[in-house]
N, C-alpha and C positions, 0 to 999 in steps of 0.2 A: 384261857387257862384250861388245861385238861383236868377233868375231875375223875374220881374213882368210877362214877356212873358211866362216863364216856368210855373208859377202858373196858368196863364190863360189857357195854353195848357193842363195842368193836369186836370183842372176842366172841360174843354170842352170835354175831352176824356170820361168822365163818366156822364155828365149832359148836356142835351140840354138847351141852354140859348138863350133868345131873346136879351139880352144885358149883356155884362160883361166888366168891367174895373178894372184893377189891377195896383196899384202904389206902389212903395217901394224902399228901399235903399239897398236891399240885405239881410237885417235882419228883418226889420219890414215892413209889407205890409198892405195895405188897399184895399179891394175889394168891388165892387158893382156888385151884381149878380141878374139877372132877369130871372126867369124860371117858366114855367107852372108846373113843378114838385113840386113847393112850394104851390100850391093851396090846401086849406084845412088844411094846417099845420101852427102851431104857429111858432114864430121866432126861438125858441130853436130847434124845429124839423127841420126847414129849415137849420139852421147852422149845425146841426148834419149830415144832408144829405150831405152837402158840405164836412165836415170832413171825412165822410165815403168814398166819391169819392176820396178825396186826399189820404186816407189810409196811407201807409208807407212814402209817400212823405212828410207828416207833420214832420218827423224827420229832414228834411232838412230846414224846415221853422222855424225861431226863434219865430216870432209872426205874427199872421194873424187876422186883424180886418175886419169884413165884415158887409155889409148891404145887406139884402136879400129882394127881392120883387117878388110878383106875377106880371104878365103883367098888370093886372088891377091896382094894387097898384102903379106900376111904372108910368103908364099913369097919375095918379093923382099927382105924384111927379113932373112931368115935365111940 
């Protein structure tokens, strides 16, 4: 079974993150991801980047909901 820690590790293998948090029950997951790689990209482009990083691992994940932020956007959120 895929765990939130697995998903976090998968993302961190391909994307430098300033902050990442993943929660879930083994089938449905929620992620908050903050990365400089998102700068200059729209929300859909940011999410596509995460899906590209996850690649084939997405076959193991039933549902992934994510909120993506640039570091500047994240500072405004917190």
